[in-house]
DOMARDO-217429 format. One line per 8 residues: number of its first residue (from 1); their letters; for each residue x, y, z negated of N, C-alpha, C, O. Coordinates in nm, 2 decimals, decimal comma, padded with zeros to 4 digits. Last residue first. Example, Ala and Ser with C-alpha at 12.3 -4.5 7.8 and 13.67 -1.06 7.14 Angstrom:
2
2 = SA = 01,28 -00,22 -00,71 01,37 -00,11 -00,71 01,29 00,00 -00,79 01,34 00,11 -00,80; 01,32 -00,57 -00,78 01,23 -00,45 -00,78 01,32 -00,33 -00,78 01,42 -00,33 -00,85
This chain:
260
260 = XXXXXXXX = 07,69 06,20 04,65 07,64 06,34 04,69 07,51 06,33 04,77 07,46 06,43 04,81; 07,79 06,02 04,39 07,71 06,01 04,51 07,65 06,14 04,54 07,58 06,20 04,46; 08,13 05,99 04,27 08,00 06,05 04,26 07,92 06,03 04,39 07,99 06,03 04,50; 08,36 05,81 04,06 08,31 05,85 04,19 08,16 05,90 04,18 08,09 05,86 04,09; 08,66 05,77 03,88 08,52 05,79 03,88 08,47 05,85 04,01 08,54 05,94 04,07; 08,93 05,75 03,85 08,86 05,63 03,89 08,71 05,64 03,89 08,64 05,55 03,91; 09,02 05,99 03,76 09,07 05,95 03,90 09,01 05,82 03,94 09,04 05,77 04,05; 08,94 05,99 03,50 08,86 06,06 03,60 08,90 06,03 03,74 08,82 06,05 03,83
252 = XXXXXXXX = 08,93 05,81 03,25 09,01 05,80 03,37 08,94 05,86 03,48 08,88 05,79 03,57; 08,74 05,82 03,05 08,84 05,93 03,05 08,93 05,92 03,17 09,01 06,01 03,20; 08,58 05,60 03,09 08,53 05,73 03,13 08,63 05,84 03,13 08,61 05,94 03,19; 08,82 05,34 03,18 08,70 05,40 03,11 08,67 05,54 03,16 08,72 05,59 03,26; 09,02 05,22 03,34 09,05 05,29 03,21 08,94 05,36 03,14 08,96 05,42 03,03; 09,08 04,93 03,51 08,98 05,03 03,48 09,01 05,09 03,34 09,02 05,02 03,24; 09,38 04,87 03,69 09,30 04,84 03,57 09,20 04,95 03,54 09,25 05,07 03,54; 09,34 04,94 04,04 09,41 04,95 03,92 09,32 04,91 03,80 09,20 04,91 03,82
244 = XXXXXXXX = 09,40 04,99 04,39 09,33 04,91 04,29 09,41 04,91 04,16 09,53 04,89 04,16; 09,40 05,31 04,56 09,46 05,18 04,52 09,37 05,11 04,42 09,27 05,17 04,37; 09,43 05,56 04,80 09,34 05,49 04,71 09,40 05,35 04,68 09,44 05,28 04,78; 09,64 05,85 04,84 09,62 05,70 04,85 09,52 05,65 04,75 09,51 05,69 04,63; 09,53 06,15 04,99 09,58 06,08 04,87 09,55 05,93 04,88 09,44 05,89 04,94; 09,42 06,30 05,19 09,51 06,19 05,23 09,57 06,12 05,11 09,66 06,03 05,13; 09,42 06,61 05,02 09,37 06,53 05,13 09,47 06,42 05,16 09,59 06,45 05,17; 09,47 06,60 04,66 09,51 06,64 04,80 09,45 06,55 04,90 09,42 06,43 04,88
236 = XXXXXXXX = 09,45 06,54 04,40 09,33 06,59 04,46 09,36 06,64 04,61 09,28 06,71 04,67; 09,58 06,25 04,22 09,60 06,36 04,32 09,46 06,40 04,37 09,36 06,33 04,38; 09,64 06,06 04,03 09,53 06,16 04,01 09,53 06,27 04,11 09,49 06,39 04,07; 09,81 05,87 04,13 09,87 05,99 04,06 09,76 06,10 04,03 09,80 06,21 04,01; 09,57 05,75 04,35 09,70 05,74 04,30 09,75 05,88 04,25 09,73 05,98 04,31; 09,25 05,68 04,24 09,33 05,78 04,33 09,47 05,78 04,27 09,48 05,82 04,15; 09,11 05,36 04,25 09,19 05,45 04,17 09,26 05,55 04,27 09,32 05,50 04,36; 08,87 05,11 04,20 08,92 05,21 04,29 08,99 05,32 04,22 08,92 05,38 04,13
228 = XXXXXXXX = 08,96 04,86 03,95 08,88 04,97 04,00 08,95 05,05 04,11 09,07 05,06 04,12; 08,95 04,50 03,93 09,02 04,63 03,94 08,93 04,74 03,99 08,84 04,71 04,07; 08,81 04,26 03,94 08,79 04,35 03,82 08,87 04,48 03,82 08,86 04,55 03,73; 08,82 04,11 04,16 08,92 04,08 04,06 08,91 04,17 03,94 08,99 04,15 03,85; 08,63 04,23 04,32 08,59 04,10 04,26 08,69 04,06 04,15 08,66 03,98 04,06; 08,66 04,58 04,24 08,67 04,47 04,32 08,63 04,34 04,25 08,60 04,34 04,13; 08,44 04,86 04,16 08,54 04,75 04,12 08,54 04,64 04,22 08,43 04,61 04,28; 08,39 05,19 04,10 08,38 05,09 04,21 08,49 04,98 04,18 08,61 05,01 04,18
220 = XXXXXXXX = 08,20 05,37 03,87 08,32 05,31 03,90 08,30 05,20 04,00 08,20 05,13 04,00; 08,02 05,69 03,87 08,03 05,54 03,90 08,17 05,50 03,91 08,26 05,57 03,96; 07,87 05,93 03,65 07,94 05,89 03,77 07,94 05,74 03,78 07,86 05,67 03,71; 07,77 06,01 03,41 07,70 06,06 03,53 07,77 06,02 03,66 07,73 06,07 03,76; 07,88 05,72 03,25 07,82 05,85 03,23 07,74 05,89 03,35 07,64 05,82 03,39; 07,91 05,50 03,49 07,99 05,55 03,38 07,95 05,69 03,36 07,99 05,78 03,44; 07,77 05,21 03,66 07,75 05,35 03,61 07,85 05,38 03,49 07,86 05,30 03,40; 07,95 05,03 03,90 07,91 05,04 03,76 07,89 05,18 03,71 07,98 05,26 03,73
212 = XXXXXXXX = 07,93 04,83 04,17 07,92 04,98 04,14 07,87 04,98 03,99 07,75 04,95 03,97; 08,15 04,59 04,30 08,04 04,62 04,22 08,05 04,77 04,19 08,16 04,83 04,18; 08,23 04,41 04,61 08,25 04,51 04,51 08,13 04,53 04,42 08,02 04,50 04,46; 08,36 04,22 04,86 08,27 04,22 04,75 08,31 04,31 04,64 08,42 04,30 04,59; 08,54 04,16 05,06 08,44 04,27 05,08 08,34 04,28 04,97 08,24 04,34 04,99; 08,69 03,95 04,97 08,76 04,08 04,99 08,67 04,19 05,02 08,71 04,31 05,01; 08,54 03,73 04,98 08,55 03,79 04,85 08,61 03,93 04,87 08,59 04,02 04,79; 08,32 03,70 05,26 08,45 03,70 05,21 08,46 03,78 05,08 08,40 03,88 05,06
204 = XXXXXXXX = 08,02 03,73 05,31 08,08 03,61 05,25 08,22 03,63 05,19 08,25 03,59 05,08; 07,92 03,96 05,43 07,90 03,94 05,29 07,97 03,82 05,23 07,98 03,81 05,10; 08,07 04,17 05,64 08,05 04,02 05,63 08,04 03,99 05,48 08,14 04,01 05,41; 08,10 04,44 05,86 08,05 04,39 05,73 08,02 04,24 05,74 07,96 04,19 05,84; 08,41 04,53 06,00 08,28 04,48 06,02 08,23 04,41 05,89 08,30 04,33 05,83; 08,60 04,77 05,81 08,59 04,65 05,89 08,44 04,61 05,90 08,36 04,65 05,82; 08,84 04,99 05,68 08,70 04,98 05,73 08,70 04,86 05,82 08,79 04,84 05,91; 09,06 04,90 05,40 09,03 04,94 05,54 08,88 04,93 05,57 08,81 04,87 05,49
196 = XXXXXXXX = 09,33 04,84 05,20 09,19 04,89 05,20 09,17 04,95 05,34 09,24 05,03 05,39; 09,53 04,56 05,32 09,51 04,70 05,29 09,36 04,73 05,28 09,28 04,67 05,34; 09,64 04,27 05,23 09,51 04,32 05,28 09,49 04,46 05,23 09,45 04,49 05,12; 09,82 03,97 05,21 09,83 04,12 05,22 09,70 04,17 05,29 09,65 04,11 05,39; 09,77 03,71 04,97 09,75 03,76 05,11 09,75 03,91 05,11 09,68 03,97 05,03; 09,77 03,60 04,72 09,89 03,61 04,79 09,88 03,66 04,93 09,98 03,66 05,00; 09,69 03,94 04,62 09,79 03,83 04,63 09,71 03,70 04,64 09,60 03,68 04,59; 09,59 04,20 04,81 09,53 04,09 04,73 09,62 03,97 04,73 09,64 03,91 04,84
188 = XXXXXXXX = 09,73 04,53 04,81 09,71 04,39 04,86 09,65 04,30 04,76 09,67 04,32 04,64; 09,82 04,76 04,72 09,71 04,77 04,81 09,69 04,63 04,88 09,65 04,62 04,99; 09,90 04,82 04,37 09,93 04,77 04,51 09,80 04,78 04,59 09,69 04,80 04,54; 09,86 04,90 04,12 09,93 04,99 04,20 09,96 04,94 04,34 10,03 05,00 04,42; 09,85 04,58 03,97 09,83 04,72 03,96 09,91 04,80 04,06 10,03 04,76 04,08; 09,75 04,30 04,17 09,85 04,37 04,09 09,82 04,52 04,08 09,78 04,57 04,18; 09,49 04,08 04,16 09,54 04,20 04,23 09,63 04,27 04,13 09,59 04,31 04,02; 09,40 03,75 04,21 09,46 03,84 04,12 09,52 03,96 04,20 09,59 03,94 04,30
180 = XXXXXXXX = 09,28 03,54 04,34 09,21 03,67 04,34 09,27 03,77 04,24 09,20 03,86 04,20; 09,45 03,32 04,31 09,44 03,39 04,44 09,37 03,52 04,44 09,40 03,61 04,52; 09,68 03,28 04,05 09,54 03,29 04,09 09,53 03,37 04,21 09,59 03,48 04,23; 09,94 03,05 04,09 09,91 03,19 04,09 09,76 03,21 04,13 09,72 03,15 04,24; 10,12 02,81 03,92 09,99 02,83 04,00 09,95 02,98 03,98 09,92 03,02 03,87; 10,42 02,63 03,94 10,35 02,75 03,89 10,23 02,78 03,98 10,24 02,77 04,11; 10,56 02,33 03,83 10,49 02,40 03,93 10,43 02,52 03,87 10,38 02,52 03,75; 10,85 02,12 03,76 10,75 02,23 03,72 10,69 02,30 03,84 10,76 02,33 03,93
172 = XXXXXXXX = 11,04 01,96 03,86 10,90 01,90 03,85 10,80 02,00 03,81 10,68 01,97 03,81; 11,28 02,08 03,83 11,22 02,08 03,96 11,08 02,02 03,96 11,01 02,03 04,06; 11,40 02,29 03,61 11,30 02,17 03,60 11,23 02,17 03,73 11,13 02,23 03,75; 11,52 02,52 03,65 11,60 02,40 03,67 11,51 02,27 03,67 11,55 02,17 03,72; 11,35 02,76 03,84 11,35 02,68 03,72 11,43 02,55 03,74 11,40 02,48 03,84; 11,34 03,09 03,95 11,38 02,95 03,98 11,40 02,88 03,85 11,45 02,94 03,75; 11,07 03,31 03,85 11,22 03,27 03,85 11,24 03,12 03,88 11,16 03,04 03,84; 10,84 03,55 03,95 10,87 03,41 03,93 11,02 03,38 03,94 11,08 03,43 04,04
164 = XXXXXXXX = 10,76 03,85 03,77 10,82 03,78 03,88 10,83 03,63 03,84 10,82 03,59 03,73; 10,41 03,74 03,76 10,53 03,78 03,84 10,62 03,86 03,74 10,58 03,92 03,65; 10,18 03,70 03,62 10,23 03,59 03,70 10,34 03,63 03,79 10,37 03,56 03,89; 10,05 03,75 03,29 10,13 03,81 03,40 10,18 03,69 03,48 10,22 03,59 03,43; 09,91 03,60 03,11 09,86 03,73 03,14 09,93 03,79 03,27 09,87 03,88 03,34; 09,88 03,24 03,16 09,96 03,36 03,13 09,88 03,49 03,18 09,80 03,49 03,27; 09,90 02,91 03,03 09,84 03,01 03,11 09,87 03,15 03,06 09,88 03,17 02,94; 10,08 02,61 03,02 10,08 02,75 02,97 10,01 02,84 03,07 10,06 02,86 03,18
156 = XXXXXXXX = 10,10 02,36 03,13 09,97 02,40 03,06 09,97 02,54 03,01 09,86 02,58 02,96; 10,30 02,29 03,29 10,32 02,26 03,15 10,20 02,29 03,07 10,19 02,26 02,95; 10,25 02,41 03,52 10,21 02,27 03,51 10,23 02,21 03,37 10,19 02,10 03,34; 10,14 02,74 03,45 10,23 02,64 03,50 10,19 02,50 03,46 10,09 02,48 03,39; 09,92 03,00 03,57 09,96 02,90 03,47 10,06 02,81 03,53 10,08 02,80 03,65; 09,77 03,34 03,60 09,83 03,21 03,65 09,87 03,12 03,54 09,85 03,15 03,42; 09,64 03,55 03,49 09,69 03,56 03,63 09,75 03,44 03,69 09,77 03,43 03,81; 09,38 03,64 03,28 09,47 03,53 03,32 09,51 03,55 03,46 09,42 03,56 03,55
148 = XXXXXXXX = 09,17 03,80 03,22 09,31 03,86 03,20 09,42 03,76 03,24 09,53 03,80 03,25; 08,94 03,66 03,26 08,98 03,76 03,36 09,12 03,82 03,34 09,18 03,87 03,44; 08,91 03,32 03,22 08,96 03,44 03,15 09,01 03,54 03,26 09,11 03,52 03,33; 08,83 03,11 03,37 08,73 03,17 03,29 08,78 03,30 03,22 08,70 03,37 03,16; 09,07 03,04 03,49 08,97 03,09 03,58 08,86 03,16 03,50 08,80 03,26 03,54; 09,21 02,94 03,27 09,26 03,06 03,34 09,15 03,12 03,42 09,13 03,24 03,43; 09,06 02,72 03,20 09,08 02,82 03,10 09,12 02,95 03,17 09,07 03,06 03,14; 09,09 02,56 03,44 08,96 02,60 03,39 08,97 02,72 03,29 08,89 02,81 03,31
140 = XXXXXXXX = 09,37 02,53 03,44 09,30 02,60 03,55 09,17 02,64 03,51 09,13 02,76 03,54; 09,41 02,38 03,21 09,47 02,52 03,22 09,41 02,60 03,33 09,38 02,72 03,32; 09,27 02,15 03,27 09,23 02,23 03,16 09,28 02,37 03,17 09,21 02,47 03,14; 09,43 02,05 03,48 09,29 02,08 03,50 09,23 02,18 03,40 09,16 02,27 03,42; 09,68 02,01 03,36 09,67 02,11 03,47 09,52 02,15 03,49 09,49 02,27 03,50; 09,65 01,99 03,00 09,65 01,93 03,13 09,64 02,04 03,23 09,60 02,15 03,20; 09,63 02,12 02,76 09,71 02,00 02,76 09,70 01,92 02,90 09,73 01,80 02,90; 09,71 02,47 02,74 09,61 02,36 02,76 09,70 02,24 02,78 09,81 02,24 02,81
132 = XXXXXXXX = 09,80 02,75 02,55 09,84 02,63 02,62 09,73 02,53 02,63 09,66 02,51 02,52; 09,78 03,11 02,60 09,76 02,99 02,52 09,81 02,87 02,60 09,86 02,89 02,72; 09,91 03,33 02,72 09,78 03,35 02,65 09,76 03,23 02,55 09,73 03,25 02,44; 10,24 03,44 02,76 10,15 03,33 02,74 10,02 03,37 02,67 10,03 03,45 02,57; 10,46 03,59 02,83 10,33 03,64 02,86 10,22 03,53 02,85 10,12 03,53 02,92; 10,74 03,38 02,94 10,66 03,46 02,85 10,52 03,49 02,90 10,47 03,43 02,99; 10,85 03,35 03,28 10,88 03,34 03,13 10,79 03,43 03,05 10,77 03,55 03,08; 10,72 03,17 03,53 10,72 03,30 03,48 10,74 03,29 03,33 10,66 03,23 03,26
124 = XXXXXXXX = 10,89 02,94 03,75 10,81 02,97 03,64 10,81 03,12 03,61 10,90 03,19 03,65; 10,95 02,68 04,00 10,96 02,82 03,95 10,87 02,83 03,83 10,78 02,75 03,80; 10,91 02,44 04,14 11,04 02,47 04,08 11,06 02,61 04,04 11,17 02,67 04,04; 10,66 02,53 04,38 10,74 02,43 04,30 10,87 02,49 04,25 10,92 02,59 04,31; 10,35 02,69 04,36 10,49 02,71 04,40 10,58 02,62 04,31 10,57 02,62 04,19; 10,01 02,72 04,47 10,12 02,65 04,39 10,25 02,68 04,45 10,27 02,69 04,57; 09,74 02,93 04,42 09,85 02,90 04,51 09,97 02,84 04,43 10,01 02,90 04,33; 09,40 02,86 04,35 09,53 02,89 04,31 09,63 02,86 04,42 09,61 02,76 04,49
116 = XXXXXXXX = 09,15 02,76 04,43 09,16 02,90 04,37 09,30 02,95 04,33 09,31 03,06 04,29; 09,21 02,43 04,34 09,13 02,52 04,41 09,14 02,66 04,34 09,13 02,67 04,22; 09,53 02,29 04,34 09,42 02,34 04,25 09,34 02,45 04,32 09,40 02,55 04,37; 09,75 02,02 04,41 09,67 02,14 04,46 09,55 02,17 04,37 09,48 02,07 04,32; 10,05 01,94 04,24 09,91 01,91 04,26 09,84 02,04 04,31 09,86 02,15 04,26; 10,37 01,96 04,39 10,27 02,02 04,31 10,13 01,97 04,34 10,09 01,96 04,46; 10,57 01,66 04,44 10,55 01,81 04,45 10,44 01,85 04,35 10,42 01,80 04,25; 10,42 01,35 04,43 10,53 01,43 04,47 10,49 01,58 04,48 10,38 01,61 04,54
108 = XXXXXXXX = 10,25 01,23 04,15 10,24 01,27 04,29 10,36 01,36 04,31 10,41 01,44 04,23; 10,15 00,98 03,94 10,26 01,07 03,96 10,26 01,10 04,11 10,28 01,01 04,20; 09,86 00,91 03,74 09,92 00,91 03,88 10,04 01,02 03,88 10,02 01,13 03,83; 09,82 00,72 03,44 09,78 00,81 03,54 09,85 00,80 03,67 09,90 00,69 03,70; 09,86 00,69 03,09 09,83 00,62 03,22 09,78 00,73 03,32 09,70 00,81 03,28; 09,89 00,83 02,85 10,00 00,83 02,95 09,98 00,74 03,07 10,08 00,71 03,14; 09,70 00,61 02,64 09,76 00,74 02,67 09,88 00,72 02,77 09,94 00,62 02,78; 09,49 00,37 02,82 09,58 00,41 02,71 09,64 00,54 02,75 09,65 00,58 02,86
100 = XXXXXXXX = 09,18 00,48 02,98 09,30 00,40 02,97 09,38 00,44 02,85 09,35 00,54 02,78; 08,83 00,47 03,02 08,95 00,53 02,95 09,06 00,44 02,95 09,05 00,32 02,91; 08,73 00,39 03,36 08,72 00,38 03,21 08,85 00,43 03,15 08,95 00,44 03,21; 08,79 00,47 03,62 08,65 00,43 03,59 08,63 00,42 03,44 08,52 00,44 03,39; 08,99 00,77 03,62 08,98 00,63 03,61 08,84 00,59 03,57 08,77 00,67 03,51; 08,91 01,04 03,85 08,93 00,99 03,71 08,92 00,83 03,72 08,85 00,77 03,80; 09,10 01,12 04,15 08,97 01,09 04,08 09,01 01,03 03,94 09,11 00,98 03,92; 09,23 01,31 04,41 09,25 01,27 04,27 09,11 01,24 04,20 09,02 01,33 04,21
92 = XXXXXXXX = 09,25 01,21 04,75 09,19 01,28 04,64 09,22 01,22 04,51 09,23 01,10 04,49; 09,62 01,24 04,72 09,48 01,27 04,68 09,38 01,20 04,78 09,43 01,14 04,87; 09,86 01,18 04,82 09,86 01,25 04,69 09,72 01,29 04,65 09,70 01,36 04,55; 09,94 00,86 04,97 09,87 00,98 04,96 09,88 01,05 04,83 09,92 00,98 04,73; 10,05 00,61 04,98 10,09 00,70 05,09 10,02 00,83 05,08 10,03 00,91 05,17; 10,20 00,46 04,68 10,09 00,50 04,76 10,13 00,60 04,87 10,23 00,67 04,85; 10,28 00,18 04,47 10,33 00,29 04,55 10,21 00,33 04,65 10,14 00,24 04,70; 10,13 00,09 04,17 10,13 00,08 04,31 10,20 00,20 04,37 10,17 00,31 04,33
84 = XXXXXXXX = 10,17 -00,10 03,87 10,20 00,03 03,94 10,20 00,00 04,09 10,25 -00,10 04,14; 10,05 -00,20 03,55 10,07 -00,22 03,69 10,09 -00,09 03,76 10,04 00,01 03,72; 10,06 -00,35 03,23 10,09 -00,24 03,31 10,11 -00,28 03,46 10,17 -00,38 03,49; 09,78 -00,57 03,16 09,93 -00,54 03,16 09,95 -00,42 03,24 09,87 -00,39 03,33; 09,51 -00,53 03,17 09,56 -00,63 03,07 09,71 -00,61 03,05 09,77 -00,63 02,94; 09,55 -00,23 03,26 09,43 -00,31 03,23 09,47 -00,41 03,13 09,46 -00,38 03,01; 09,70 00,05 03,32 09,71 -00,05 03,22 09,57 -00,11 03,20 09,49 -00,06 03,13; 09,92 00,23 03,55 09,79 00,20 03,49 09,81 00,08 03,40 09,91 00,00 03,41
76 = XXXXXXXX = 10,05 00,46 03,73 10,10 00,39 03,61 09,97 00,35 03,53 09,92 00,44 03,46; 10,11 00,51 04,08 10,03 00,52 03,96 10,10 00,43 03,85 10,18 00,35 03,87; 10,28 00,74 04,30 10,27 00,60 04,24 10,19 00,62 04,12 10,19 00,72 04,05; 10,32 00,90 04,63 10,28 00,89 04,48 10,29 00,75 04,43 10,30 00,66 04,51; 10,42 00,88 04,88 10,39 01,01 04,83 10,35 01,01 04,68 10,35 01,12 04,62; 10,60 00,70 05,11 10,55 00,70 04,98 10,53 00,84 04,93 10,63 00,92 04,93; 10,71 00,69 05,37 10,57 00,72 05,36 10,52 00,73 05,21 10,40 00,76 05,20; 10,97 00,46 05,28 10,91 00,55 05,38 10,76 00,57 05,36 10,69 00,47 05,35
68 = XXXXXXXX = 11,12 00,46 04,97 11,02 00,39 05,05 10,96 00,49 05,15 10,89 00,58 05,11; 11,27 00,61 04,80 11,34 00,53 04,90 11,25 00,45 04,99 11,29 00,38 05,08; 11,09 00,72 04,62 11,17 00,81 04,70 11,24 00,74 04,82 11,27 00,79 04,92; 10,99 00,49 04,50 10,90 00,57 04,59 10,98 00,66 04,68 10,95 00,67 04,80; 11,21 00,42 04,35 11,16 00,33 04,46 11,07 00,40 04,55 11,08 00,38 04,67; 11,23 00,64 04,18 11,35 00,60 04,27 11,30 00,51 04,38 11,34 00,53 04,50; 10,99 00,61 04,05 11,02 00,73 04,13 11,13 00,70 04,23 11,12 00,74 04,34; 11,03 00,37 03,92 10,93 00,37 04,02 10,95 00,50 04,11 10,92 00,49 04,23
60 = XXXXXXXX = 11,23 00,44 03,73 11,26 00,33 03,83 11,16 00,34 03,95 11,19 00,33 04,07; 11,08 00,62 03,59 11,20 00,67 03,66 11,24 00,57 03,77 11,27 00,60 03,88; 10,90 00,46 03,46 10,85 00,55 03,56 10,96 00,61 03,65 10,94 00,64 03,76; 11,04 00,12 03,46 11,01 00,25 03,40 10,95 00,34 03,50 10,97 00,31 03,62; 10,94 -00,22 03,52 11,00 -00,09 03,56 10,96 00,03 03,47 10,84 00,03 03,42; 10,94 -00,50 03,52 10,91 -00,42 03,40 10,98 -00,29 03,41 11,07 -00,25 03,34; 10,79 -00,73 03,75 10,89 -00,64 03,70 10,85 -00,57 03,57 10,73 -00,59 03,53; 10,73 -00,93 04,03 10,71 -00,91 03,89 10,82 -00,82 03,84 10,94 -00,84 03,88
52 = XXXXXXXX = 10,61 -00,84 04,35 10,73 -00,87 04,26 10,71 -00,83 04,12 10,67 -00,72 04,08; 10,37 -01,08 04,22 10,51 -01,05 04,28 10,50 -00,92 04,35 10,40 -00,89 04,41; 10,17 -00,97 03,95 10,18 -01,03 04,08 10,32 -01,00 04,13 10,38 -00,90 04,10; 10,18 -00,82 03,71 10,18 -00,97 03,70 10,19 -01,04 03,84 10,23 -01,16 03,84; 10,41 -00,54 03,76 10,29 -00,61 03,71 10,30 -00,76 03,71 10,41 -00,82 03,72; 10,49 -00,33 04,02 10,51 -00,35 03,87 10,39 -00,43 03,82 10,28 -00,38 03,85; 10,43 -00,29 04,27 10,57 -00,29 04,24 10,60 -00,32 04,10 10,72 -00,33 04,05; 10,22 -00,35 04,54 10,23 -00,36 04,40 10,38 -00,37 04,36 10,44 -00,46 04,41
44 = XXXXXXXX = 10,23 -00,11 04,82 10,24 -00,24 04,76 10,24 -00,23 04,61 10,27 -00,12 04,55; 10,07 00,10 04,92 10,18 00,04 05,00 10,20 -00,10 04,95 10,19 -00,19 05,02; 09,73 00,21 04,90 09,84 00,14 04,84 09,94 00,09 04,95 09,90 00,04 05,06; 09,50 00,36 04,94 09,63 00,41 05,00 09,75 00,34 04,95 09,86 00,39 04,94; 09,30 00,36 04,64 09,34 00,31 04,77 09,48 00,37 04,81 09,56 00,41 04,73; 09,27 00,66 04,45 09,21 00,53 04,49 09,25 00,49 04,63 09,24 00,56 04,72; 09,48 00,80 04,24 09,44 00,81 04,38 09,39 00,67 04,42 09,47 00,57 04,42; 09,37 00,90 03,91 09,44 00,81 04,00 09,40 00,85 04,14 09,31 00,93 04,16
36 = XXXXXXXX = 09,40 01,00 03,56 09,35 01,01 03,69 09,43 00,92 03,79 09,53 00,87 03,75; 09,52 01,01 03,31 09,38 00,95 03,32 09,32 00,97 03,46 09,20 00,96 03,47; 09,73 01,28 03,40 09,69 01,18 03,30 09,55 01,14 03,32 09,46 01,23 03,34; 09,95 01,34 03,64 09,81 01,37 03,61 09,75 01,26 03,53 09,72 01,15 03,58; 10,26 01,48 03,70 10,19 01,37 03,64 10,05 01,42 03,60 10,03 01,53 03,55; 10,46 01,56 03,98 10,36 01,61 03,89 10,27 01,49 03,83 10,22 01,41 03,91; 10,81 01,52 04,05 10,67 01,47 04,05 10,58 01,55 03,95 10,63 01,59 03,85; 11,07 01,60 04,01 11,01 01,61 04,14 10,87 01,56 04,16 10,82 01,56 04,27
28 = XXXXXXXX = 11,14 01,39 03,74 11,19 01,50 03,82 11,13 01,49 03,96 11,14 01,39 04,03; 10,90 01,29 03,52 10,98 01,24 03,63 11,01 01,36 03,72 10,92 01,43 03,77; 10,83 01,22 03,18 10,84 01,32 03,28 10,93 01,26 03,39 11,03 01,19 03,36; 10,60 01,03 02,99 10,72 01,04 03,06 10,72 01,14 03,17 10,63 01,14 03,25; 10,41 01,23 02,75 10,41 01,13 02,86 10,55 01,14 02,93 10,60 01,25 02,93; 10,39 01,25 02,41 10,45 01,31 02,52 10,47 01,21 02,63 10,55 01,11 02,62; 10,10 01,24 02,21 10,20 01,16 02,28 10,26 01,24 02,40 10,18 01,29 02,48; 10,06 01,48 01,95 10,02 01,43 02,09 10,13 01,35 02,15 10,25 01,40 02,14
20 = XXXXXXXX = 10,06 01,38 01,61 10,13 01,45 01,72 10,08 01,39 01,85 10,08 01,27 01,87; 09,92 01,42 01,30 09,90 01,35 01,43 09,96 01,43 01,54 09,92 01,55 01,56; 10,00 01,37 00,97 10,02 01,45 01,08 10,00 01,37 01,21 10,07 01,27 01,23; 09,76 01,26 00,71 09,90 01,28 00,77 09,90 01,37 00,89 09,80 01,45 00,91; 09,57 01,01 00,56 09,60 01,16 00,58 09,74 01,17 00,62 09,83 01,10 00,57; 09,50 00,75 00,52 09,53 00,79 00,66 09,54 00,94 00,67 09,53 01,00 00,78; 09,31 00,79 00,22 09,38 00,71 00,32 09,39 00,77 00,45 09,30 00,85 00,49; 09,34 01,08 00,02 09,26 00,99 00,10 09,35 00,91 00,19 09,45 00,96 00,23
12 = XXXXXXXX = 09,51 01,25 -00,11 09,42 01,18 -00,20 09,33 01,08 -00,12 09,26 01,00 -00,18; 09,82 01,40 -00,11 09,72 01,32 -00,03 09,64 01,24 -00,13 09,69 01,17 -00,21; 10,03 01,51 -00,23 09,91 01,59 -00,22 09,80 01,52 -00,15 09,69 01,57 -00,14; 10,25 01,35 -00,22 10,20 01,38 -00,35 10,06 01,45 -00,35 09,99 01,46 -00,45; 10,32 01,34 00,05 10,24 01,23 -00,01 10,18 01,26 -00,14 10,07 01,21 -00,18; 10,43 01,49 00,24 10,34 01,56 00,15 10,26 01,45 00,07 10,14 01,48 00,03; 10,74 01,53 00,40 10,65 01,43 00,32 10,56 01,51 00,22 10,61 01,58 00,13; 10,74 01,71 00,70 10,79 01,69 00,56 10,69 01,60 00,49 10,57 01,60 00,53
4 = XXXX = 10,87 01,75 01,03 10,76 01,70 00,94 10,82 01,68 00,80 10,93 01,63 00,79; 10,97 02,04 01,21 11,01 01,92 01,14 10,89 01,88 01,04 10,83 01,96 00,98; 10,79 02,15 01,49 10,83 02,18 01,35 10,86 02,05 01,28 10,78 01,95 01,29; 10,91 02,10 01,82 10,81 02,07 01,72 10,86 02,10 01,58 10,98 02,06 01,56
C-alpha cells in the first residue's frame, strides 16, 4: 500500500482523510468467505460465552479444526461477542441473516467451489491482471461477464491469461480457471479434452453450440467461448487442421466460410 502522508493543511471539512479496506486474517490452508456462513453442521462451540470459554485467534481455531476428526470449516461470527463453531461441512455457503462486523465469515478447508470454474489449490498465474475484486464471488461475477477473462485467484485478481499455473508458497491461495475458455491453437476445451468431431446432435451441451456471423459476403463460425473456426497456417491443402482461434475480422480469410 502507498505510504500515507499528512494533508491536513488542505482539508476544509471534518472527517476528510484516507479509508483503507480492513485486511481480514489469513489462515494457511483455508479459504475465507466474508459475511457468509455454513448453517448447521456444528461440531461444537469453541470460542465465545458458553463453555469452553475462550479468546482464540483464527489461527488457534485452524489448529483446533485440523486436529478435530471430521472438521472441514469453522466460522468467525459476532453477535454480542465473538463466537466460533467447528463444522463438518464446507457448504452450502449462505449469507449471514444480517450484516456483521468486518472480517466475520467462514473459513473452509481448501478451495471454495465456484460454478463454471475449475479450482486448483496452491497455484497462481503471475501477471495478466484485468482488475481486482474484493471477494471470490465478485471476481467470479466480473470474470464471467468479461469474455477476455480466463480465470481469477482467491485474492480477487481476475486475468486475461490463465496458464501456465505455477506452484505458490501461499498454500491458502486458489486459482479458478473458466471452464469455457478455449486456448488459441488447441483442439480442446479446457479443462476437458474435446476434439472437433461429428457426433449425434444434442442441443443442450455447450460443446455443440455455435453461432454463424455474417462477415461481408462470407460467414464466421464461432464457439460458445467466442473463438472462431480457423484453418491452421491458412493452408489450402486437403486434410488441413481446423482449430479454434481468436477471430481476426474480415482480413482473416482462413476464418471465413461460404455456403455453396
